[in-house]
C-alpha atoms as an extended CHARMM CRD file, in Angstrom:
* protein
*
       188  EXT
         1         1  MET       CA             69.6340000000      -59.8320000000       14.0500000000  PROA      1               0.0000000000
         2         2  SER       CA             66.6410000000      -57.6950000000       13.1600000000  PROA      2               0.0000000000
         3         3  ARG       CA             66.3690000000      -55.6480000000       10.1320000000  PROA      3               0.0000000000
         4         4  THR       CA             66.2980000000      -51.8140000000       10.3190000000  PROA      4               0.0000000000
         5         5  THR       CA             63.1700000000      -49.8700000000        9.4950000000  PROA      5               0.0000000000
         6         6  ASP       CA             63.6400000000      -47.6820000000        6.3940000000  PROA      6               0.0000000000
         7         7  PHE       CA             60.3580000000      -45.8410000000        6.5440000000  PROA      7               0.0000000000
         8         8  ASP       CA             58.7850000000      -43.2430000000        8.6310000000  PROA      8               0.0000000000
         9         9  LYS       CA             56.5880000000      -44.9290000000       11.2850000000  PROA      9               0.0000000000
        10        10  GLU       CA             54.5890000000      -41.7340000000       12.0000000000  PROA      10              0.0000000000
        11        11  GLU       CA             53.9210000000      -41.2930000000        8.2090000000  PROA      11              0.0000000000
        12        12  THR       CA             52.8590000000      -44.7960000000        7.9440000000  PROA      12              0.0000000000
        13        13  ILE       CA             50.5240000000      -44.3900000000       10.8600000000  PROA      13              0.0000000000
        14        14  THR       CA             48.9300000000      -41.4100000000        9.2890000000  PROA      14              0.0000000000
        15        15  LYS       CA             48.3580000000      -43.1500000000        6.0630000000  PROA      15              0.0000000000
        16        16  ALA       CA             46.8080000000      -46.1760000000        7.8220000000  PROA      16              0.0000000000
        17        17  MET       CA             44.7560000000      -43.8830000000       10.0660000000  PROA      17              0.0000000000
        18        18  ASN       CA             43.1530000000      -42.3570000000        6.8520000000  PROA      18              0.0000000000
        19        19  ILE       CA             42.2630000000      -45.8440000000        5.6010000000  PROA      19              0.0000000000
        20        20  PHE       CA             40.7800000000      -47.0120000000        8.8720000000  PROA      20              0.0000000000
        21        21  TRP       CA             38.9020000000      -43.4690000000        9.1360000000  PROA      21              0.0000000000
        22        22  THR       CA             37.3660000000      -44.0300000000        5.7250000000  PROA      22              0.0000000000
        23        23  LYS       CA             36.7700000000      -47.7700000000        5.7820000000  PROA      23              0.0000000000
        24        24  GLY       CA             36.4920000000      -48.5950000000        9.5210000000  PROA      24              0.0000000000
        25        25  TYR       CA             38.5280000000      -51.2620000000       11.2480000000  PROA      25              0.0000000000
        26        26  GLU       CA             36.5800000000      -54.3480000000       10.0040000000  PROA      26              0.0000000000
        27        27  GLY       CA             36.3330000000      -52.8730000000        6.4460000000  PROA      27              0.0000000000
        28        28  THR       CA             40.0530000000      -52.2690000000        6.1630000000  PROA      28              0.0000000000
        29        29  THR       CA             42.0650000000      -55.1920000000        4.7410000000  PROA      29              0.0000000000
        30        30  MET       CA             45.8680000000      -55.8540000000        4.9500000000  PROA      30              0.0000000000
        31        31  ARG       CA             45.8750000000      -55.3200000000        1.3180000000  PROA      31              0.0000000000
        32        32  ASP       CA             44.3110000000      -51.7880000000        1.8760000000  PROA      32              0.0000000000
        33        33  LEU       CA             47.0600000000      -50.9580000000        4.3690000000  PROA      33              0.0000000000
        34        34  GLN       CA             49.8150000000      -52.1750000000        2.1240000000  PROA      34              0.0000000000
        35        35  THR       CA             48.4130000000      -50.0950000000       -0.7400000000  PROA      35              0.0000000000
        36        36  ALA       CA             48.0350000000      -47.0380000000        1.4310000000  PROA      36              0.0000000000
        37        37  THR       CA             51.3820000000      -47.1650000000        3.1210000000  PROA      37              0.0000000000
        38        38  GLY       CA             53.4410000000      -48.6040000000        0.2450000000  PROA      38              0.0000000000
        39        39  LEU       CA             54.7040000000      -51.3850000000        2.5840000000  PROA      39              0.0000000000
        40        40  GLN       CA             54.6010000000      -55.0570000000        2.2660000000  PROA      40              0.0000000000
        41        41  LYS       CA             52.5570000000      -57.2350000000        4.6710000000  PROA      41              0.0000000000
        42        42  GLY       CA             55.8350000000      -58.5010000000        6.6110000000  PROA      42              0.0000000000
        43        43  SER       CA             57.1320000000      -54.9540000000        7.1100000000  PROA      43              0.0000000000
        44        44  LEU       CA             53.6780000000      -53.9610000000        8.6170000000  PROA      44              0.0000000000
        45        45  TYR       CA             53.6260000000      -57.0390000000       10.9850000000  PROA      45              0.0000000000
        46        46  ASN       CA             57.2640000000      -56.8680000000       11.9350000000  PROA      46              0.0000000000
        47        47  THR       CA             56.8590000000      -53.1130000000       12.7710000000  PROA      47              0.0000000000
        48        48  PHE       CA             53.4050000000      -52.9840000000       14.1510000000  PROA      48              0.0000000000
        49        49  LYS       CA             52.7900000000      -56.5290000000       15.2650000000  PROA      49              0.0000000000
        50        50  SER       CA             49.0180000000      -56.7040000000       14.1560000000  PROA      50              0.0000000000
        51        51  LYS       CA             46.3510000000      -54.8430000000       12.3860000000  PROA      51              0.0000000000
        52        52  GLU       CA             44.6900000000      -54.1300000000       15.7180000000  PROA      52              0.0000000000
        53        53  ASN       CA             48.0150000000      -52.7310000000       17.3450000000  PROA      53              0.0000000000
        54        54  LEU       CA             48.2850000000      -50.4150000000       14.1980000000  PROA      54              0.0000000000
        55        55  PHE       CA             44.7000000000      -49.3030000000       14.5460000000  PROA      55              0.0000000000
        56        56  LEU       CA             45.3160000000      -48.5600000000       18.3760000000  PROA      56              0.0000000000
        57        57  LEU       CA             48.3090000000      -46.4590000000       17.3860000000  PROA      57              0.0000000000
        58        58  CYS       CA             46.0520000000      -44.7120000000       14.7240000000  PROA      58              0.0000000000
        59        59  LEU       CA             43.4630000000      -44.0280000000       17.4770000000  PROA      59              0.0000000000
        60        60  GLU       CA             46.2340000000      -42.4860000000       19.7340000000  PROA      60              0.0000000000
        61        61  LYS       CA             47.4590000000      -40.2520000000       16.9900000000  PROA      61              0.0000000000
        62        62  TYR       CA             43.9170000000      -39.0910000000       16.2380000000  PROA      62              0.0000000000
        63        63  GLY       CA             43.3250000000      -38.6120000000       19.9330000000  PROA      63              0.0000000000
        64        64  ALA       CA             46.5320000000      -36.4680000000       20.3350000000  PROA      64              0.0000000000
        65        65  ASN       CA             45.6260000000      -34.3850000000       17.2520000000  PROA      65              0.0000000000
        66        66  SER       CA             42.0570000000      -33.8310000000       18.5170000000  PROA      66              0.0000000000
        67        67  ALA       CA             43.4870000000      -32.7440000000       21.8540000000  PROA      67              0.0000000000
        68        68  THR       CA             45.2540000000      -29.7560000000       20.3420000000  PROA      68              0.0000000000
        69        69  LEU       CA             41.7330000000      -28.5240000000       19.6520000000  PROA      69              0.0000000000
        70        70  PHE       CA             40.5090000000      -28.7340000000       23.2940000000  PROA      70              0.0000000000
        71        71  TYR       CA             39.6740000000      -25.7090000000       25.5800000000  PROA      71              0.0000000000
        72        72  VAL       CA             42.5180000000      -24.4680000000       27.6220000000  PROA      72              0.0000000000
        73        73  ASP       CA             41.6840000000      -20.9850000000       28.5530000000  PROA      73              0.0000000000
        74        74  GLY       CA             40.2620000000      -17.7560000000       27.4440000000  PROA      74              0.0000000000
        75        75  ASP       CA             36.6490000000      -16.9420000000       26.7430000000  PROA      75              0.0000000000
        76        76  PRO       CA             34.7630000000      -20.2530000000       26.7310000000  PROA      76              0.0000000000
        77        77  LYS       CA             31.8730000000      -18.8410000000       24.5240000000  PROA      77              0.0000000000
        78        78  ASN       CA             34.3980000000      -17.7590000000       21.8760000000  PROA      78              0.0000000000
        79        79  TYR       CA             35.9750000000      -21.1320000000       22.0810000000  PROA      79              0.0000000000
        80        80  ILE       CA             32.5180000000      -22.8280000000       21.5910000000  PROA      80              0.0000000000
        81        81  LYS       CA             31.8020000000      -20.5670000000       18.6310000000  PROA      81              0.0000000000
        82        82  LYS       CA             35.0240000000      -21.2840000000       16.9110000000  PROA      82              0.0000000000
        83        83  PHE       CA             34.7220000000      -25.0760000000       17.5670000000  PROA      83              0.0000000000
        84        84  PHE       CA             31.1820000000      -25.1770000000       15.8210000000  PROA      84              0.0000000000
        85        85  LYS       CA             32.0980000000      -22.8930000000       13.1120000000  PROA      85              0.0000000000
        86        86  ARG       CA             35.1410000000      -25.0560000000       12.2690000000  PROA      86              0.0000000000
        87        87  LEU       CA             32.8800000000      -28.2480000000       12.3890000000  PROA      87              0.0000000000
        88        88  VAL       CA             30.5220000000      -26.6860000000        9.9100000000  PROA      88              0.0000000000
        89        89  ASP       CA             33.2160000000      -25.3170000000        7.7070000000  PROA      89              0.0000000000
        90        90  GLU       CA             35.0110000000      -28.7650000000        7.4600000000  PROA      90              0.0000000000
        91        91  GLY       CA             31.5310000000      -30.5720000000        7.1820000000  PROA      91              0.0000000000
        92        92  VAL       CA             30.7330000000      -28.7880000000        3.8490000000  PROA      92              0.0000000000
        93        93  LYS       CA             33.9340000000      -29.7180000000        2.0730000000  PROA      93              0.0000000000
        94        94  GLU       CA             33.3650000000      -32.4030000000       -0.5320000000  PROA      94              0.0000000000
        95        95  GLU       CA             36.3700000000      -34.3880000000        0.6260000000  PROA      95              0.0000000000
        96        96  ASN       CA             34.9860000000      -34.7230000000        4.1690000000  PROA      96              0.0000000000
        97        97  VAL       CA             33.1320000000      -37.9370000000        4.0460000000  PROA      97              0.0000000000
        98        98  SER       CA             34.5510000000      -39.8210000000        6.8910000000  PROA      98              0.0000000000
        99        99  GLY       CA             33.0640000000      -38.0030000000        9.9030000000  PROA      99              0.0000000000
       100       100  CYS       CA             34.9760000000      -38.4320000000       13.2980000000  PROA      100             0.0000000000
       101       101  LEU       CA             37.2260000000      -41.4270000000       13.8140000000  PROA      101             0.0000000000
       102       102  ILE       CA             36.3940000000      -41.5300000000       17.5240000000  PROA      102             0.0000000000
       103       103  MET       CA             32.5500000000      -41.6200000000       16.9080000000  PROA      103             0.0000000000
       104       104  ASN       CA             32.9590000000      -44.0740000000       14.0590000000  PROA      104             0.0000000000
       105       105  SER       CA             35.1030000000      -46.4060000000       16.2070000000  PROA      105             0.0000000000
       106       106  CYS       CA             32.8110000000      -46.1480000000       19.1180000000  PROA      106             0.0000000000
       107       107  ILE       CA             29.9460000000      -47.2100000000       16.9040000000  PROA      107             0.0000000000
       108       108  GLU       CA             31.8310000000      -49.9550000000       15.1200000000  PROA      108             0.0000000000
       109       109  PHE       CA             33.0810000000      -51.5430000000       18.6060000000  PROA      109             0.0000000000
       110       110  SER       CA             30.0130000000      -50.7050000000       20.5800000000  PROA      110             0.0000000000
       111       111  ASN       CA             29.1600000000      -54.3740000000       21.1540000000  PROA      111             0.0000000000
       112       112  THR       CA             32.6000000000      -55.5560000000       21.9740000000  PROA      112             0.0000000000
       113       113  LYS       CA             35.1070000000      -55.4130000000       24.8860000000  PROA      113             0.0000000000
       114       114  SER       CA             38.1660000000      -55.3950000000       22.7010000000  PROA      114             0.0000000000
       115       115  ALA       CA             41.1460000000      -53.0830000000       23.0210000000  PROA      115             0.0000000000
       116       116  PRO       CA             39.9530000000      -50.7880000000       20.2460000000  PROA      116             0.0000000000
       117       117  ALA       CA             36.4960000000      -50.6510000000       21.9530000000  PROA      117             0.0000000000
       118       118  LYS       CA             38.2300000000      -49.5430000000       25.2200000000  PROA      118             0.0000000000
       119       119  LYS       CA             40.5240000000      -46.9960000000       23.4200000000  PROA      119             0.0000000000
       120       120  SER       CA             37.5840000000      -45.5840000000       21.5490000000  PROA      120             0.0000000000
       121       121  LYS       CA             35.5650000000      -45.2310000000       24.6900000000  PROA      121             0.0000000000
       122       122  ASP       CA             38.4600000000      -43.7300000000       26.5580000000  PROA      122             0.0000000000
       123       123  LEU       CA             38.9350000000      -40.9550000000       23.7020000000  PROA      123             0.0000000000
       124       124  PHE       CA             35.1920000000      -40.2400000000       23.7520000000  PROA      124             0.0000000000
       125       125  ALA       CA             35.5150000000      -39.6300000000       27.4650000000  PROA      125             0.0000000000
       126       126  THR       CA             38.2510000000      -37.0780000000       26.7450000000  PROA      126             0.0000000000
       127       127  VAL       CA             35.8560000000      -35.3070000000       24.4030000000  PROA      127             0.0000000000
       128       128  GLU       CA             33.3430000000      -35.3330000000       27.0950000000  PROA      128             0.0000000000
       129       129  LYS       CA             35.7580000000      -33.8280000000       29.6020000000  PROA      129             0.0000000000
       130       130  ASN       CA             36.6650000000      -31.1640000000       27.2300000000  PROA      130             0.0000000000
       131       131  PHE       CA             33.1010000000      -30.0060000000       26.7720000000  PROA      131             0.0000000000
       132       132  GLU       CA             32.5940000000      -30.5140000000       30.5480000000  PROA      132             0.0000000000
       133       133  ASN       CA             35.5830000000      -28.0300000000       31.2160000000  PROA      133             0.0000000000
       134       134  VAL       CA             34.1020000000      -25.4940000000       28.6950000000  PROA      134             0.0000000000
       135       135  VAL       CA             30.7510000000      -25.7430000000       30.2800000000  PROA      135             0.0000000000
       136       136  ASN       CA             32.2040000000      -25.3080000000       33.7480000000  PROA      136             0.0000000000
       137       137  ALA       CA             33.9170000000      -22.1200000000       32.6750000000  PROA      137             0.0000000000
       138       138  ILE       CA             30.6710000000      -20.9240000000       31.0840000000  PROA      138             0.0000000000
       139       139  LYS       CA             28.5670000000      -22.1360000000       34.0270000000  PROA      139             0.0000000000
       140       140  ASN       CA             29.9710000000      -19.2720000000       36.2220000000  PROA      140             0.0000000000
       141       141  LYS       CA             28.3810000000      -16.8410000000       33.7940000000  PROA      141             0.0000000000
       142       142  THR       CA             25.0710000000      -18.6910000000       33.2360000000  PROA      142             0.0000000000
       143       143  THR       CA             22.5210000000      -20.7750000000       35.2730000000  PROA      143             0.0000000000
       144       144  HSD       CA             22.6240000000      -23.7470000000       32.7320000000  PROA      144             0.0000000000
       145       145  ASP       CA             22.6780000000      -27.2760000000       34.0120000000  PROA      145             0.0000000000
       146       146  THR       CA             26.2540000000      -28.5600000000       33.3560000000  PROA      146             0.0000000000
       147       147  HSD       CA             25.4160000000      -32.1340000000       32.5680000000  PROA      147             0.0000000000
       148       148  GLU       CA             22.5870000000      -31.2430000000       30.1660000000  PROA      148             0.0000000000
       149       149  LEU       CA             24.4830000000      -28.5350000000       28.2880000000  PROA      149             0.0000000000
       150       150  LYS       CA             27.5930000000      -30.7080000000       27.9810000000  PROA      150             0.0000000000
       151       151  THR       CA             25.3750000000      -33.4640000000       26.5500000000  PROA      151             0.0000000000
       152       152  ASN       CA             23.6850000000      -31.0810000000       24.1410000000  PROA      152             0.0000000000
       153       153  LEU       CA             27.0500000000      -29.7970000000       22.7930000000  PROA      153             0.0000000000
       154       154  ILE       CA             28.4160000000      -33.2750000000       22.3310000000  PROA      154             0.0000000000
       155       155  THR       CA             25.1170000000      -34.3770000000       20.5720000000  PROA      155             0.0000000000
       156       156  ALA       CA             25.2960000000      -31.4290000000       18.3000000000  PROA      156             0.0000000000
       157       157  ALA       CA             29.1310000000      -31.6910000000       17.5410000000  PROA      157             0.0000000000
       158       158  PHE       CA             28.7460000000      -35.3970000000       16.5890000000  PROA      158             0.0000000000
       159       159  SER       CA             25.5240000000      -34.8440000000       14.6860000000  PROA      159             0.0000000000
       160       160  ILE       CA             27.2490000000      -32.3300000000       12.6700000000  PROA      160             0.0000000000
       161       161  ARG       CA             30.1540000000      -34.7400000000       11.8680000000  PROA      161             0.0000000000
       162       162  GLU       CA             28.0230000000      -37.7220000000       10.9780000000  PROA      162             0.0000000000
       163       163  ILE       CA             25.3790000000      -35.7450000000        8.9580000000  PROA      163             0.0000000000
       164       164  SER       CA             28.0170000000      -33.8580000000        7.0850000000  PROA      164             0.0000000000
       165       165  LYS       CA             29.2690000000      -37.2220000000        5.6390000000  PROA      165             0.0000000000
       166       166  PHE       CA             26.2780000000      -37.1450000000        3.3230000000  PROA      166             0.0000000000
       167       167  LYS       CA             24.6280000000      -33.6460000000        3.4440000000  PROA      167             0.0000000000
       168       168  LYS       CA             26.8120000000      -30.7540000000        2.5320000000  PROA      168             0.0000000000
       169       169  ASP       CA             24.2710000000      -28.0350000000        3.3040000000  PROA      169             0.0000000000
       170       170  LYS       CA             25.9530000000      -25.3580000000        5.2970000000  PROA      170             0.0000000000
       171       171  LYS       CA             22.7520000000      -23.7370000000        6.4630000000  PROA      171             0.0000000000
       172       172  PHE       CA             21.4800000000      -27.0950000000        7.7600000000  PROA      172             0.0000000000
       173       173  LEU       CA             24.5770000000      -27.9090000000        9.5880000000  PROA      173             0.0000000000
       174       174  LYS       CA             24.6790000000      -24.3480000000       11.0700000000  PROA      174             0.0000000000
       175       175  GLN       CA             21.1180000000      -24.7960000000       12.1690000000  PROA      175             0.0000000000
       176       176  ILE       CA             22.2070000000      -27.9450000000       14.1390000000  PROA      176             0.0000000000
       177       177  ALA       CA             24.8160000000      -25.8580000000       15.9360000000  PROA      177             0.0000000000
       178       178  ASN       CA             22.7790000000      -22.8450000000       16.5460000000  PROA      178             0.0000000000
       179       179  ASN       CA             19.9590000000      -24.7910000000       18.0430000000  PROA      179             0.0000000000
       180       180  VAL       CA             22.2610000000      -25.6950000000       20.9540000000  PROA      180             0.0000000000
       181       181  LEU       CA             24.3320000000      -22.6090000000       20.9370000000  PROA      181             0.0000000000
       182       182  LYS       CA             21.2520000000      -20.3370000000       21.4410000000  PROA      182             0.0000000000
       183       183  GLU       CA             21.1780000000      -21.6380000000       25.0010000000  PROA      183             0.0000000000
       184       184  LEU       CA             24.4580000000      -19.6770000000       25.4800000000  PROA      184             0.0000000000
       185       185  ASP       CA             23.4360000000      -16.7000000000       23.4410000000  PROA      185             0.0000000000
       186       186  ILE       CA             25.8490000000      -17.7420000000       20.6390000000  PROA      186             0.0000000000
       187       187  ALA       CA             25.2070000000      -17.9500000000       16.7330000000  PROA      187             0.0000000000
       188       188  ILE       CA             27.6700000000      -19.0390000000       14.1430000000  PROA      188             0.0000000000
């Protein structure tokens, strides 16, 4: 007979996600996960089976949370403006030192064919698709090359997330955004 789980799995995944986000997959130990979640090693393994499986659940949760910020409809230029303004505003917060979990994971697993590498790349592909959808909505109003504009937006977004880990200069971060947004006659 198996024991019942007397803790909130979603809360545990959120706590673990924050540790993985800060320390990376390889840098996170089972002791770190125990400390963050308040659970014993056995409870973590009985519930999540492995560190890797828990990490995959964390990536899924992060991806689902990120998807709520994706473009659906409305003015695509207004969406882009708000998106980059949020990145800059979040980037200058002192507690924001972790960047983007998707980008961090893509970099950490870039030379592997593991399940976390595949999941990270799949999540990055959804981010690319989001920007592609926005660019396609804008393209009807401009003559910009879709692939080039999508690539420039992704590059700027991830540059802001990565640079904001160590440089909390709002003017600098806005300049990164505005350099690509000027192609669309947008400024933040």
